[in-house]
C-alpha distance (Angstrom), angle and dihedral (degrees) to the residues before:
residue distance angle dihedral
M1 . . .
R2 3.80 . .
I3 3.80 118.1 .
L4 3.82 122.9 -166.8
F5 3.79 122.1 -167.2
V6 3.81 120.6 -167.7
H7 3.80 128.8 -167.0
P8 3.85 110.3 -148.6
N9 3.80 119.5 -114.2
Y10 3.83 98.6 -121.5
R11 3.77 124.8 147.3
S12 3.80 131.9 171.4
G13 3.78 107.2 167.3
G14 3.79 92.8 -103.9
A15 3.79 126.0 104.8
E16 3.81 93.0 -7.0
I17 3.81 92.3 72.1
A18 3.82 87.4 79.4
G19 3.76 91.9 58.5
S20 3.78 145.6 -73.3
W21 3.79 111.9 -46.7
P22 3.83 121.8 -148.8
P23 3.83 112.1 -121.2
A24 3.78 97.7 -121.2
W25 3.85 92.5 -174.3
V26 3.80 92.7 74.4
A27 3.80 92.8 50.6
Y28 3.83 92.2 52.7
L29 3.79 94.4 45.3
S30 3.85 93.3 44.3
G31 3.77 92.1 48.9
S32 3.82 92.0 53.6
L33 3.81 91.7 46.0
R34 3.80 93.3 49.7
D35 3.78 89.7 51.1
A36 3.80 87.0 54.4
G37 3.81 91.5 53.3
F38 3.80 103.2 -94.4
D39 3.81 107.6 133.5
D40 3.81 103.6 162.4
I41 3.81 101.2 79.8
Q42 3.80 123.5 144.5
F43 3.76 130.2 -175.4
I44 3.82 133.6 -157.3
D45 3.80 116.1 -167.8
A46 3.82 98.1 -159.9
M47 3.80 92.2 172.7
T48 3.81 100.2 53.9
N49 3.81 91.8 40.7
D50 3.81 93.1 41.5
I51 3.80 93.3 -131.2
S52 3.79 117.7 -174.1
D53 3.81 121.8 -133.6
E54 3.81 89.9 -109.9
D55 3.81 94.1 54.5
L56 3.80 91.2 41.1
S57 3.78 90.4 53.8
D58 3.82 91.0 57.1
M59 3.79 91.8 44.7
I60 3.81 91.9 53.3
A61 3.77 92.2 48.0
E62 3.81 91.0 49.0
A63 3.80 91.6 50.4
A64 3.83 90.8 53.9
P65 3.82 94.0 -160.2
D66 3.80 128.0 -172.5
V67 3.82 89.6 -146.7
V68 3.82 130.1 28.6
G69 3.82 115.3 -163.7
V70 3.81 129.7 -173.1
T71 3.81 135.8 175.5
A72 3.81 127.5 -143.0
I73 3.74 139.6 -165.8
T74 3.80 115.1 -169.3
P75 3.84 98.7 -87.5
S76 3.80 93.5 45.7
I77 3.82 96.2 47.2
Y78 3.82 96.2 102.9
K79 3.82 91.2 48.8
A80 3.81 89.6 50.5
E81 3.80 92.1 48.3
R82 3.81 90.1 49.9
I83 3.82 91.5 52.9
L84 3.78 90.9 56.7
E85 3.82 90.3 45.0
I86 3.80 87.7 55.4
A87 3.79 89.0 48.5
Q88 3.80 89.4 53.5
E89 3.81 89.0 53.8
R90 3.81 98.9 44.3
V91 3.83 104.6 28.9
P92 3.83 102.8 21.5
N93 3.80 94.3 170.5
A94 3.80 94.1 57.7
V95 3.80 118.6 101.7
R96 3.81 109.3 -115.7
V97 3.84 114.2 -140.9
M98 3.79 131.4 -177.2
G99 3.81 130.4 -172.6
G100 3.78 139.6 163.6
V101 3.77 139.9 93.8
H102 3.79 99.1 -60.7
P103 3.82 99.7 49.7
T104 3.81 90.0 41.6
F105 3.79 90.2 67.4
M106 3.81 100.9 20.2
Y107 3.80 98.9 45.7
K108 3.78 93.0 129.3
Q109 3.78 90.5 54.7
V110 3.83 93.0 47.0
L111 3.79 95.5 46.7
S112 3.80 90.3 47.1
E113 3.81 96.3 50.7
A114 3.82 97.0 33.6
P115 3.83 108.0 36.6
W116 3.81 90.0 169.0
V117 3.83 89.3 74.4
D118 3.80 104.5 102.1
V119 3.79 98.9 -164.7
I120 3.80 141.7 -2.5
V121 3.80 122.7 -145.8
R122 3.81 108.3 -142.9
G123 3.80 117.3 -152.2
E124 3.79 131.0 -13.4
G125 3.75 106.8 8.3
E126 3.80 109.6 -154.7
E127 3.80 100.0 85.1
I128 3.82 97.2 28.5
V129 3.80 94.4 49.6
T130 3.79 91.2 47.4
E131 3.81 91.2 52.8
L132 3.80 90.4 46.4
M133 3.81 93.9 50.4
L134 3.79 92.0 48.7
A135 3.82 89.1 53.5
I136 3.80 91.3 50.5
E137 3.82 92.7 46.3
D138 3.82 92.0 48.7
G139 3.81 92.4 49.4
R140 3.80 91.9 -112.7
W141 3.81 92.0 122.6
P142 3.00 124.7 133.2
A143 3.80 95.0 1.1
D144 3.83 94.3 67.5
R145 3.79 98.9 37.6
R146 3.80 94.1 111.5
K147 3.81 88.6 57.1
I148 3.80 94.8 59.1
K149 3.77 115.3 87.0
G150 3.79 121.9 -132.9
L151 3.80 99.8 31.2
A152 3.80 135.8 121.1
F153 3.78 126.4 -166.9
A154 3.78 143.7 150.6
E155 3.78 118.2 -101.3
G156 3.77 108.4 -175.2
D157 3.81 106.5 -55.0
E158 3.79 92.0 -20.7
I159 3.79 125.6 92.4
V160 3.78 108.2 -147.4
A161 3.81 127.5 -159.9
T162 3.74 115.8 -172.0
Q163 3.81 121.7 -145.8
A164 3.80 112.3 -64.5
A165 3.77 113.7 -98.0
S166 3.75 121.6 -125.1
T167 3.78 118.2 -101.2
V168 3.81 117.3 -102.9
K169 3.77 101.5 -84.8
D170 3.80 98.3 -173.0
L171 3.77 105.3 50.0
D172 3.79 90.1 172.8
S173 3.80 88.7 67.1
I174 3.83 90.2 66.7
N175 3.77 111.9 96.4
P176 3.82 108.2 -171.1
D177 3.79 118.7 -148.4
W178 3.78 102.0 -136.8
S179 3.81 91.2 169.9
I180 3.80 90.1 78.5
L181 3.83 89.8 73.6
E182 3.82 126.7 82.6
W183 3.78 96.8 -124.3
D184 3.76 96.7 -170.9
K185 3.82 87.0 67.6
Y186 3.82 97.1 57.5
I187 3.78 107.8 80.2
Y188 3.81 128.4 162.3
I189 3.81 103.1 -143.3
P190 3.84 100.3 -152.9
L191 3.80 91.1 61.1
N192 3.82 99.1 21.9
T193 3.79 91.2 -130.8
K194 3.81 139.1 118.0
V195 3.78 113.0 -82.9
A196 3.82 132.9 -152.7
I197 3.81 134.1 -171.6
P198 3.83 108.1 -150.6
N199 3.77 123.4 176.1
M200 3.84 125.3 -125.8
A201 3.81 100.9 166.5
R202 3.79 138.8 10.4
G203 3.73 128.0 -147.1
C204 3.79 134.3 22.4
P205 3.82 129.9 -122.2
F206 3.81 91.1 -147.2
T207 3.78 123.1 86.5
C208 3.80 106.6 -151.2
S209 3.78 104.5 -176.4
F210 3.80 95.7 -131.1
C211 3.81 96.8 48.7
S212 3.80 130.6 89.1
Q213 3.80 100.4 -173.2
W214 3.82 96.5 86.8
K215 3.82 88.2 52.6
F216 3.82 94.3 48.5
W217 3.83 99.4 46.4
R218 3.84 92.8 34.1
D219 3.81 107.7 -174.8
Y220 3.81 122.0 42.1
R221 3.84 116.6 -113.4
V222 3.80 132.4 171.2
R223 3.81 128.8 -154.8
N224 3.81 124.3 -134.0
P225 3.84 103.7 -84.4
V226 3.80 90.8 -138.2
K227 3.81 90.3 57.5
V228 3.78 90.7 49.7
V229 3.79 92.3 51.6
D230 3.84 89.5 47.2
E231 3.78 87.0 58.2
I232 3.80 94.0 46.3
E233 3.79 92.3 47.0
K234 3.80 89.4 53.2
L235 3.80 91.0 49.9
V236 3.80 90.6 50.5
N237 3.81 96.9 45.9
E238 3.81 99.9 36.6
E239 3.80 104.2 30.7
G240 3.82 101.7 27.6
V241 3.82 94.8 -120.6
G242 3.84 111.1 174.9
F243 3.79 100.5 175.9
F244 3.77 134.7 31.0
I245 3.77 137.5 -179.3
L246 3.78 119.1 -152.3
A247 3.79 106.3 -123.5
D248 3.80 92.7 -145.7
E249 3.78 119.4 119.2
E250 3.80 88.0 -130.3
P251 3.83 116.4 -3.6
T252 3.81 93.4 -178.5
I253 3.81 96.1 64.1
N254 3.78 91.5 96.2
K255 3.79 98.7 49.5
K256 3.83 94.5 -175.9
K257 3.82 92.9 56.1
F258 3.79 92.9 42.3
V259 3.78 91.5 52.4
Q260 3.80 90.2 48.5
F261 3.80 88.6 51.1
C262 3.81 91.1 53.6
E263 3.79 92.3 45.6
E264 3.81 90.6 52.2
L265 3.82 91.7 50.7
I266 3.81 91.1 51.3
A267 3.83 93.5 45.6
R268 3.81 90.3 56.6
G269 3.82 95.2 45.4
L270 3.79 92.0 -118.7
P271 3.84 97.8 139.0
D272 3.82 87.3 72.5
K273 3.80 89.7 57.5
V274 3.79 106.3 34.1
K275 3.79 137.6 28.5
W276 3.75 125.3 -160.3
G277 3.78 148.0 -168.8
I278 3.78 139.6 -152.2
N279 3.80 143.5 -168.0
T280 3.77 114.3 -126.9
R281 3.79 145.8 151.6
V282 3.76 129.6 -88.8
T283 3.80 90.6 -123.6
D284 3.82 91.4 59.8
I285 3.77 91.5 53.4
Y286 3.81 89.0 53.0
R287 3.77 90.8 49.1
D288 3.81 93.6 48.8
R289 3.80 99.0 40.1
D290 3.81 90.9 126.0
M291 3.83 91.8 49.8
L292 3.80 100.4 50.1
K293 3.81 95.8 95.1
F294 3.80 88.4 49.9
Y295 3.78 89.8 52.6
R296 3.78 89.0 51.0
K297 3.83 89.6 51.8
A298 3.82 87.3 55.4
G299 3.80 89.8 59.1
L300 3.82 101.1 -94.5
V301 3.82 104.6 147.3
H302 3.83 105.6 154.2
V303 3.79 129.7 48.1
S304 3.80 121.8 -179.2
L305 3.77 109.3 -156.5
G306 3.78 122.6 -155.6
T307 3.80 93.4 -137.6
E308 3.86 84.2 147.7
A309 3.82 99.9 177.4
A310 3.77 143.8 22.7
A311 3.79 92.4 -145.8
Q312 3.80 119.3 73.2
M313 3.80 88.8 -143.1
K314 3.78 89.7 64.8
L315 3.80 93.1 46.0
D316 3.79 89.3 54.4
Q317 3.81 91.6 47.2
F318 3.79 89.8 52.2
N319 3.82 90.4 49.3
K320 3.84 89.0 -126.7
E321 3.81 95.5 149.9
T322 3.81 90.8 -144.8
K323 3.81 135.7 108.9
V324 3.83 128.3 -128.7
E325 3.78 93.1 -120.9
E326 3.83 90.0 53.3
N327 3.80 89.9 58.5
K328 3.79 92.6 58.6
E329 3.80 93.3 47.8
A330 3.81 93.3 48.2
I331 3.81 90.8 53.6
R332 3.82 90.4 50.3
L333 3.81 91.7 50.8
L334 3.80 92.3 51.6
R335 3.78 93.7 48.0
E336 3.80 90.1 50.4
A337 3.79 88.7 54.6
D338 3.86 89.9 52.5
I339 3.80 91.9 -113.1
L340 3.78 115.1 138.2
V341 3.78 110.8 -122.8
E342 3.79 129.8 -154.0
A343 3.79 119.5 -162.8
Q344 3.79 117.1 -148.8
F345 3.79 120.1 -153.0
I346 3.80 125.8 -172.7
V347 3.78 113.9 -150.5
G348 3.76 137.9 169.7
L349 3.78 105.5 65.9
D350 3.77 123.1 145.9
N351 3.81 92.5 -88.0
E352 3.81 96.7 48.8
T353 3.84 116.0 129.1
P354 3.81 135.0 172.7
E355 3.80 86.2 -101.2
T356 3.83 95.1 54.4
L357 3.82 90.7 46.6
N358 3.77 90.2 51.8
E359 3.82 88.8 48.4
T360 3.78 90.6 59.2
Y361 3.79 89.1 54.0
K362 3.78 92.0 50.0
M363 3.80 90.1 48.5
A364 3.79 92.1 49.2
W365 3.78 92.4 50.6
D366 3.79 92.4 45.1
W367 3.79 93.0 48.7
Q368 3.81 92.1 45.5
P369 3.79 102.7 -149.5
D370 3.77 113.5 177.2
L371 3.80 90.3 -119.8
A372 3.75 134.8 17.8
N373 3.78 130.5 -163.3
W374 3.82 128.2 -167.9
A375 3.79 111.0 -158.4
M376 3.80 123.4 -170.2
Y377 3.76 112.0 -119.4
T378 3.79 106.2 -104.2
P379 3.82 114.5 -163.0
W380 3.79 101.4 -142.6
P381 3.81 102.2 -151.0
F382 3.80 92.6 -129.1
T383 3.81 101.1 51.9
P384 3.81 130.9 97.0
L385 3.82 93.4 -117.0
F386 3.82 90.3 56.0
Q387 3.78 89.9 54.7
E388 3.77 89.1 53.4
L389 3.81 94.2 47.8
S390 3.82 100.3 31.9
D391 3.82 93.8 113.5
K392 3.82 88.2 59.5
V393 3.82 95.8 50.7
E394 3.79 110.6 104.1
V395 3.79 101.7 165.8
F396 3.79 122.5 72.1
D397 3.79 97.0 169.9
F398 3.79 96.0 118.4
S399 3.82 93.1 -167.5
K400 3.83 86.0 75.5
Y401 3.81 94.5 52.7
N402 3.77 90.9 100.4
F403 3.83 109.0 117.0
V404 3.84 91.4 -107.1
T405 3.81 100.1 69.1
P406 3.83 118.6 71.0
I407 3.77 101.4 -122.7
M408 3.78 92.0 169.0
K409 3.79 120.1 61.1
P410 3.80 111.7 -144.3
K411 3.79 115.2 -133.8
A412 3.82 92.9 -119.9
M413 3.80 99.8 39.1
E414 3.77 142.7 52.5
R415 3.81 117.0 -127.5
G416 3.79 91.5 -110.6
E417 3.80 90.1 53.8
L418 3.79 90.3 50.7
L419 3.79 91.7 51.6
D420 3.80 90.4 47.1
G421 3.79 91.0 50.6
V422 3.79 91.6 51.5
M423 3.80 92.1 47.5
N424 3.79 89.6 49.6
N425 3.80 89.2 55.0
Y426 3.81 90.6 50.8
R427 3.81 92.6 47.1
R428 3.82 94.7 50.0
F429 3.80 95.9 42.3
Y430 3.82 99.1 46.4
M431 3.81 96.1 37.0
K432 3.79 89.8 58.4
K433 3.79 91.9 43.0
A434 3.80 91.6 49.8
L435 3.83 93.6 49.1
F436 3.77 102.8 37.0
H437 3.79 110.1 18.3
Y438 3.81 120.9 25.0
P439 3.81 99.6 53.8
W440 3.78 94.3 42.5
R441 3.82 106.9 34.6
G442 3.76 109.2 96.4
T443 3.79 130.2 -42.0
G444 3.75 136.2 -104.6
F445 3.78 120.1 19.2
R446 3.81 100.4 4.3
R447 3.79 93.5 51.0
R448 3.80 93.0 44.1
Y449 3.77 92.1 49.3
L450 3.81 95.2 49.5
L451 3.80 92.6 46.2
G452 3.79 87.2 50.3
C453 3.78 90.3 53.9
L454 3.77 89.1 49.9
K455 3.80 89.3 51.3
A456 3.82 90.3 53.9
F457 3.81 91.3 51.3
A458 3.79 92.2 47.1
K459 3.80 92.9 48.2
A460 3.83 92.3 51.4
G461 3.81 91.4 43.6
F462 3.81 93.3 51.1
A463 3.81 91.6 48.3
R464 3.84 90.5 47.2
T465 3.79 89.6 -127.3
F466 3.81 96.4 116.5
Y467 3.81 108.1 108.1
D468 3.82 88.3 -10.1
L469 3.80 87.4 -80.5
G470 3.78 93.8 155.1
K471 3.79 93.6 54.5
A472 3.80 92.5 44.2
G473 3.81 92.2 49.3
Y474 3.80 96.3 -124.6
W475 3.79 114.1 156.7
G476 3.79 101.2 160.1
P477 3.79 138.7 -61.4
Q478 3.81 91.8 -43.0
S479 3.80 90.0 64.3
K480 3.80 100.1 46.1
D481 3.81 92.5 103.1
K482 3.79 92.3 50.7
V483 3.80 99.8 48.9
D484 3.80 114.2 129.6
F485 3.80 117.6 -165.1
H486 3.81 91.4 -172.9
F487 3.78 96.0 -132.3
D488 3.79 112.4 -170.4
E489 3.79 99.0 -127.3
T490 3.80 91.8 -172.9
R491 3.79 88.8 72.8
T492 3.79 111.0 102.1
I493 3.76 138.5 163.0
A494 3.80 117.4 -90.3
E495 3.81 114.7 -116.7
A496 3.82 91.1 -121.9
Q497 3.81 91.0 53.7
M498 3.77 92.8 45.3
D499 3.82 89.5 57.2
D500 3.81 87.7 56.3
W501 3.80 91.6 47.9
D502 3.78 92.5 50.9
A503 3.78 91.1 50.1
S504 3.81 92.2 47.8
A505 3.79 92.4 46.9
D506 3.82 90.9 51.8
K507 3.80 90.3 49.0
A508 3.82 91.0 48.8
R509 3.78 92.3 49.8
R510 3.81 92.4 49.3
A511 3.82 91.1 49.5
A512 3.81 91.5 48.8
E513 3.80 91.6 49.5
R514 3.81 90.6 49.1
R515 3.81 91.7 50.0
E516 3.77 90.9 50.4
V517 3.82 92.9 49.9
I518 3.83 91.1 48.6
R519 3.81 91.1 47.1
K520 3.78 91.5 51.4
Q521 3.77 92.6 46.9
G522 3.80 90.6 49.5
K523 3.78 92.0 53.2
E524 3.79 91.7 48.1
R525 3.81 92.0 50.9
A526 3.80 90.9 47.7
L527 3.81 90.8 53.0
E528 3.77 91.2 48.8
R529 3.82 91.9 50.3
N530 3.79 91.9 47.0
A531 3.80 90.6 51.4
A532 3.79 92.5 48.8
F533 3.80 98.2 44.6
K534 3.78 134.2 45.8
M535 3.77 128.3 -172.5
P536 3.82 114.1 -113.6
N537 3.83 91.1 -112.7
G538 3.80 92.6 46.5
A539 3.81 94.1 -109.0
E540 3.75 120.5 149.3
V541 3.83 116.6 -93.8
K542 3.80 109.9 -115.1
A543 3.79 138.1 179.0
C544 3.81 125.3 -109.9
G545 3.79 109.9 -59.9
G546 3.79 93.6 25.1
G547 3.79 97.2 -76.3
T548 3.76 126.9 139.0
E549 3.82 96.9 -136.6
Q550 3.78 126.4 74.0
L551 3.78 125.2 -123.9
E552 3.81 109.5 -91.4
D553 3.76 124.9 -130.1
V554 3.80 103.1 -139.0
């Protein structure tokens, strides 16, 4: 049986300005399928190779697959749907499969607007896809589709979702097939080297209100650090990878495993061959302040910190569980350890103003991270924060849900003003860095890395691809009133999906009300206890850790 995977050709001028990123999903799925006996697997990376629909149509026909599979995040969903529509036209007998974060949660929307999609894989794909392919190969498709966990499909006028499949409990059993990728195409511009995105852990115990990853991966699981380093060593020696970014939401959560990972890299001499970066939380940097130089010795050179906001009110709204002053200190600690630090700010919520935007710039310059990034708040339609703000969402063109397009319109600003304010922050921050910092701060690796980052920004800026500025028609402050984001206003929410949204919103409201009642009751009980009991020395009665509030049972 011939299986063809296709990565959608979607670009927004966001993360891709730093280089071409290898689609790790196809390596993990292909590895599991090969272990199950499937050896005829092909892959087309339409994004990296910038393949048009016309050329892709011929390539799909030439491949003559029995199955065509695509993945989709929210902004690439229409491109993914179009690929399967092309497959229906050119290889009508092939089974058309879609997976990824967006269709996992929005399967009713996808199946309503793209009825040519035969089946959606919901959740982690390795085990579900293998079971699905075995059913197709054995001729049990579509007869047995209701028996396979983790699927969604249309059956007549009914949209069916089978029982959710378990998450992959033994991550070490996954053997990714990295050879399916064209490694010469995946280059990290700042270091001009091949880049990989391996996976050490899946899931996240935190529940940031704007994030969908903790919902998708569900429970938190960590691989054996030795196995992860085995994989990285193979990528370095066989594919020539010189830089990698751990795909984990927060690889430092399990400190013991992360330290073992670093120790294994050092023991094999890999820091001399490959450098790497991570995303993590401010609180973990605080916790590991005495380990940061050790992490640098292991090859960690770039940390992206989810500082998220300069205003504490926004941090609380995002459920970040951090304080503004902690962000500044974490950045200082990383710089002292010679680790380049990138501060991430989320802007563009309902309460954004020119003053708050300027405040994020002032904070960024005061904190002095090596890099700063201002991302437009993007209300993923399956997150708690979306349910809170859904009545303020006016745009349902998911192709624009990309962190660079202002989906939300602040009360006090037009979208063009918001974009102009963000661009002004970028201009001020990086102009000063380019003139007074990057060429003069340090020598060797740090200087080369920062100048490489500047090169990536300059390249995207010259090509007008940064933040999709060329498509939006933004040429500076004088054009802010003429910016056109080209929202497709014909895009709406399917009735079936809206029913799910309403149910989820009701559930979220009830949970919020219950938390508020419990919080209020806890405070009242604490006050009563304090009034009834005094410490022998007259000190105030406090909760564990010195707080004044009691732990809530939620």
